[in-house]
C-alpha positions as CSV (number, residue, x, y, z in Angstrom):
1,M,19.6,-0.4,-3.8
2,N,23.0,-2.0,-3.3
3,R,24.1,-3.3,0.1
4,S,26.5,-0.4,0.6
5,D,23.7,2.1,0.2
6,L,21.4,0.1,2.5
7,R,24.1,0.0,5.2
8,D,24.7,3.7,4.9
9,A,21.0,4.5,5.1
10,W,20.4,2.3,8.1
11,R,23.4,3.8,10.0
12,K,21.9,7.3,9.5
13,L,18.3,6.2,10.3
14,A,19.2,4.2,13.4
15,A,21.1,7.1,15.0
16,G,17.9,8.5,16.5
17,N,16.2,7.3,19.7
18,S,12.5,8.0,19.1
19,F,10.7,7.0,15.9
20,L,7.3,7.7,14.3
21,L,6.5,5.1,11.6
22,A,3.6,6.4,9.5
23,C,1.3,4.3,7.4
24,H,-0.7,5.7,4.5
25,E,-4.5,6.0,4.7
26,R,-6.4,2.8,4.1
27,P,-3.3,0.7,5.0
28,D,-2.6,-2.5,3.2
29,G,-0.6,-5.6,4.0
30,D,2.6,-4.1,2.6
31,C,2.4,-0.9,4.5
32,L,1.5,-2.5,7.8
33,G,3.9,-5.3,7.5
34,A,6.8,-3.0,6.7
35,A,6.0,-0.5,9.5
36,L,5.5,-3.2,12.1
37,A,8.7,-5.1,11.1
38,L,10.7,-1.9,11.2
39,A,9.3,-1.1,14.7
40,R,10.2,-4.5,16.0
41,A,13.8,-4.1,14.8
42,L,14.1,-0.7,16.3
43,R,12.6,-1.7,19.6
44,A,15.1,-4.7,19.8
45,M,17.8,-2.0,19.6
46,G,16.3,-0.2,22.6
47,K,14.7,2.5,20.6
48,D,11.2,4.0,21.1
49,A,9.1,3.3,18.0
50,V,5.4,4.2,17.4
51,V,3.4,2.9,14.4
52,L,0.8,5.4,13.3
53,S,-2.1,4.4,11.0
54,P,-4.8,7.1,10.7
55,D,-7.3,4.5,9.6
56,G,-6.3,1.9,12.2
57,V,-5.7,-1.8,11.2
58,P,-8.3,-3.5,9.0
59,E,-9.8,-6.6,10.6
60,H,-8.2,-9.1,8.3
61,Y,-4.7,-7.7,9.2
62,R,-5.1,-8.0,13.0
63,F,-3.3,-11.3,12.9
64,L,-0.1,-9.4,12.3
65,P,2.3,-9.5,15.3
66,G,2.2,-6.2,17.0
67,S,-0.8,-4.8,15.2
68,D,-2.6,-4.3,18.5
69,A,-0.1,-1.6,19.4
70,V,-0.8,0.5,16.2
71,V,-2.2,4.0,17.1
72,T,-4.5,6.2,15.0
73,S,-3.2,9.5,16.5
74,V,-0.4,10.7,18.7
75,D,-0.2,13.3,21.4
76,N,3.5,13.6,21.4
77,T,4.9,15.4,18.3
78,D,8.5,15.4,19.4
79,F,10.3,12.6,17.5
80,D,13.9,12.2,16.4
81,V,13.0,10.4,13.2
82,A,9.8,10.2,11.2
83,V,9.5,7.4,8.7
84,L,7.0,7.5,5.9
85,V,6.3,3.9,4.9
86,D,5.1,2.7,1.4
87,S,4.3,6.2,0.2
88,E,6.0,9.3,-1.2
89,L,3.7,12.0,0.0
90,T,2.9,13.1,3.6
91,K,-0.7,14.0,2.5
92,R,-1.4,10.3,2.3
93,V,-1.1,10.1,6.1
94,G,-4.1,12.5,6.3
95,K,-4.3,15.0,9.1
96,S,-1.3,13.5,10.8
97,G,1.0,14.3,7.9
98,G,2.2,17.5,9.6
99,I,3.6,15.6,12.5
100,L,6.1,13.9,10.2
101,T,7.6,17.1,9.0
102,G,8.2,18.2,12.6
103,A,10.7,15.4,13.3
104,R,14.4,16.2,13.1
105,V,15.1,13.5,10.5
106,H,12.8,12.5,7.7
107,V,13.0,9.1,6.1
108,R,11.0,7.5,3.3
109,I,11.0,3.8,2.7
110,D,9.1,2.9,-0.5
111,H,9.0,1.0,-3.7
112,H,6.9,3.4,-5.7
113,P,8.6,5.2,-8.6
114,S,8.9,8.9,-7.7
115,P,11.8,11.3,-8.2
116,D,10.6,13.6,-5.4
117,G,8.6,13.4,-2.2
118,F,9.3,13.2,1.5
119,G,12.7,12.3,3.1
120,Q,16.2,13.5,3.7
121,I,17.0,9.8,3.8
122,R,15.4,7.8,1.1
123,I,15.4,4.0,1.0
124,V,13.6,3.7,-2.3
125,D,13.8,1.0,-4.9
126,P,11.0,0.7,-7.5
127,T,12.5,-2.5,-8.9
128,V,11.4,-4.6,-5.8
129,S,8.0,-6.1,-5.4
130,S,7.1,-4.3,-2.2
131,S,8.3,-2.2,0.7
132,C,8.5,-5.4,2.7
133,E,10.9,-6.9,0.2
134,L,13.0,-3.8,0.5
135,I,13.0,-3.9,4.3
136,A,14.0,-7.6,4.2
137,E,17.0,-6.6,2.1
138,L,17.7,-3.7,4.4
139,F,17.8,-6.0,7.4
140,E,19.9,-8.6,5.7
141,A,22.4,-6.0,4.5
142,N,22.8,-4.8,8.1
143,G,22.8,-8.1,9.9
144,I,19.6,-7.4,11.7
145,P,18.0,-10.6,13.1
146,I,14.7,-11.7,11.5
147,D,12.7,-13.9,13.8
148,A,9.5,-15.8,12.9
149,D,7.2,-12.8,13.7
150,T,9.3,-10.4,11.7
151,A,9.4,-12.9,8.8
152,T,5.6,-13.1,9.0
153,L,5.2,-9.4,8.8
154,L,7.6,-9.1,5.8
155,L,6.2,-12.0,3.9
156,T,2.6,-10.7,4.4
157,G,3.6,-7.5,2.6
158,M,5.2,-9.4,-0.3
159,V,2.2,-11.8,-0.6
160,F,-0.2,-8.9,-0.7
161,D,1.6,-6.6,-3.1
162,T,2.4,-9.4,-5.6
163,G,-1.2,-10.8,-5.5
164,G,0.1,-14.1,-4.2
165,F,3.1,-13.9,-6.5
166,R,0.9,-13.5,-9.6
167,F,1.6,-9.8,-10.6
168,Q,4.3,-8.7,-12.9
169,N,6.3,-7.1,-10.1
170,T,7.3,-10.6,-8.9
171,S,10.9,-11.3,-9.8
172,P,13.3,-14.2,-9.2
173,A,14.7,-12.1,-6.3
174,T,11.2,-11.8,-4.8
175,F,10.9,-15.6,-4.7
176,E,14.4,-15.9,-3.1
177,V,13.6,-13.4,-0.4
178,A,10.2,-15.1,0.2
179,A,11.9,-18.5,0.5
180,R,14.3,-17.2,3.2
181,L,11.4,-15.7,5.1
182,A,9.5,-19.0,5.0
183,A,12.6,-20.8,6.2
184,L,12.7,-18.4,9.2
185,G,9.2,-19.3,10.2
186,A,6.7,-17.4,8.1
187,S,3.8,-19.6,6.7
188,P,2.9,-18.6,3.1
189,S,-0.3,-20.6,3.2
190,A,-1.5,-19.1,6.5
191,I,-0.6,-15.6,5.3
192,A,-2.5,-16.1,2.0
193,R,-5.5,-17.3,3.8
194,E,-5.6,-14.3,6.1
195,V,-4.9,-11.8,3.4
196,F,-7.2,-13.1,0.6
197,E,-9.7,-15.5,2.2
198,S,-10.7,-13.8,5.5
199,R,-13.3,-11.2,4.6
200,P,-16.5,-10.4,6.5
201,L,-19.8,-11.1,4.8
202,M,-20.5,-7.4,4.2
203,A,-17.2,-7.1,2.3
204,L,-18.3,-9.9,-0.1
205,R,-21.7,-8.3,-0.5
206,L,-20.0,-5.0,-1.3
207,L,-17.9,-6.8,-3.9
208,G,-21.1,-8.1,-5.4
209,T,-22.3,-4.5,-5.8
210,A,-19.1,-3.6,-7.5
211,L,-19.2,-6.5,-9.9
212,G,-22.9,-5.9,-10.6
213,S,-22.1,-2.4,-11.8
214,L,-19.4,-3.4,-14.4
215,Q,-19.5,-1.6,-17.7
216,M,-17.3,-1.7,-20.8
217,E,-16.1,1.3,-22.7
218,D,-14.1,2.0,-25.9
219,D,-14.7,-1.2,-27.7
220,G,-13.8,-3.2,-24.7
221,R,-10.5,-1.5,-23.9
222,I,-11.8,-0.1,-20.6
223,V,-13.9,-1.8,-17.9
224,W,-15.1,0.0,-14.8
225,G,-17.2,-0.6,-11.8
226,E,-18.3,1.6,-8.9
227,I,-19.7,1.6,-5.4
228,A,-21.8,4.6,-4.3
229,L,-21.9,6.1,-0.9
230,G,-25.4,4.7,-0.4
231,D,-24.1,1.2,-1.0
232,F,-21.6,1.5,1.8
233,K,-24.2,2.8,4.2
234,A,-26.7,0.1,3.3
235,L,-24.2,-2.6,4.1
236,G,-22.6,-0.9,7.0
237,A,-19.3,-1.2,5.2
238,S,-16.3,1.0,4.7
239,D,-13.7,1.6,1.9
240,A,-11.4,-0.8,3.8
241,D,-13.8,-3.6,2.9
242,T,-13.0,-3.0,-0.9
243,E,-9.4,-4.1,-0.6
244,G,-8.5,-6.3,-3.6
245,A,-11.8,-5.7,-5.3
246,V,-10.2,-3.9,-8.3
247,N,-8.2,-7.0,-9.0
248,L,-11.4,-8.9,-9.7
249,V,-12.6,-6.0,-12.0
250,A,-9.2,-6.4,-13.8
251,S,-9.8,-10.2,-14.2
252,V,-12.4,-9.4,-16.9
253,K,-11.0,-10.8,-20.1
254,G,-10.1,-8.3,-22.8
255,P,-9.8,-4.8,-21.4
256,V,-6.5,-3.0,-21.2
257,V,-7.5,-0.8,-18.2
258,A,-9.7,-1.7,-15.2
259,I,-11.2,1.0,-12.9
260,L,-13.0,0.8,-9.6
261,L,-14.5,4.0,-8.2
262,R,-15.7,4.3,-4.6
263,E,-17.7,7.3,-3.3
264,V,-16.4,7.4,0.2
265,E,-18.1,10.6,1.2
266,P,-20.1,13.3,-0.5
267,G,-17.8,14.9,-3.2
268,T,-14.9,12.5,-2.6
269,V,-14.3,9.5,-4.9
270,R,-11.4,7.1,-4.5
271,V,-10.2,5.4,-7.7
272,S,-8.1,2.2,-8.2
273,L,-6.6,1.5,-11.6
274,R,-5.1,-1.7,-13.0
275,S,-3.7,-2.3,-16.5
276,R,-2.2,-4.9,-18.8
277,E,-0.3,-4.8,-22.2
278,G,2.1,-2.2,-20.9
279,F,-0.4,0.7,-20.4
280,D,0.8,3.0,-17.7
281,V,-2.0,3.8,-15.3
282,N,0.4,5.7,-13.0
283,R,0.3,8.5,-15.5
284,V,-3.5,8.6,-15.2
285,A,-3.3,8.6,-11.4
286,R,-0.8,11.4,-11.3
287,A,-3.1,13.6,-13.2
288,F,-5.2,13.6,-10.0
289,D,-2.3,13.9,-7.6
290,G,-2.3,10.1,-7.1
291,G,0.4,7.6,-7.8
292,G,1.5,4.0,-7.9
293,H,3.0,1.8,-10.5
294,A,2.6,1.4,-14.3
295,A,0.2,-1.6,-13.8
296,A,-1.4,-0.6,-10.5
297,A,-2.2,2.9,-9.3
298,G,-4.8,5.0,-7.4
299,C,-6.0,8.5,-6.7
300,T,-8.7,10.6,-5.1
301,V,-11.0,12.7,-7.3
302,N,-13.2,15.5,-6.0
303,G,-16.7,15.6,-7.3
304,S,-19.7,13.4,-7.7
305,L,-19.4,9.7,-8.7
306,D,-20.6,10.6,-12.2
307,E,-18.1,13.5,-12.5
308,A,-15.2,11.4,-11.2
309,R,-16.0,8.5,-13.6
310,S,-16.1,10.9,-16.6
311,R,-12.9,12.6,-15.7
312,V,-10.9,9.4,-15.1
313,I,-12.1,7.7,-18.2
314,A,-11.3,10.8,-20.2
315,E,-7.8,10.8,-18.8
316,V,-7.4,7.1,-19.7
317,R,-8.6,7.8,-23.2
318,R,-6.2,10.7,-23.5
319,W,-3.2,8.5,-22.9
320,M,-4.6,5.7,-25.0
321,D,-4.9,8.0,-28.0
322,S,-1.6,9.8,-27.5
């Protein structure tokens, strides 16, 4: 988005007085960083801002400034402005999604490619690395001060969504924004340590289960791994503990598509997809009402783990052979 569009969007957004900033289910560093940074800016203007995350804040993101004030539900449903952060669909907020549509003004801030979705006001740019990079540009375009805490929030989202600046969504502009945030007080090394190297023991054991299940399909074009509901229960772990695991599945040399399936409850399987060589896994995810980017996407599939695996692999093959 150009600076004129960003100024116009902010003027309309900031006209309200009470704000609900909603994170998607299983919130990641980009979603949380973006929502918390936006809340800080609005509160500095004297606005009321509530950050809602139906799944709370994962343990390794509790270092984020303001994360202790994130709520998992709200009693008040009367907001001037509802902002859906890092997602295009209200259903990704779970049971709280209906509260968003009750606000007088609807806003979507996102970097995922989608021509539709939530929002009368849409601050959307699929060319940036992350929602946090987009919000950094939004703040800069409108002269909104960025202190060290806000810089930490925004850089956390950028570090997470670029895989530590390793993924193909990292552009020269991404490095420029990151450099400015570091100059304002954010520590790239401290953030990377918290995001990538601060997992509880059970999360690493769960990762071992996923890696131990790896299988290759289609002459090595597809690799998949899975975690059954029983594995979660045996380790006392949750789906939040699998964050980033699909990237290790994708590190297997050779396959074009990597898949990680997690049976989170009976009849519900969450699926993460990664790709290389230009294969668009977003098309696969959208077949199951999911979404994401060409190289990284996800969805939820109803059915058993075996059924979900068969359906997702069949959809990958359909696009590979088309």
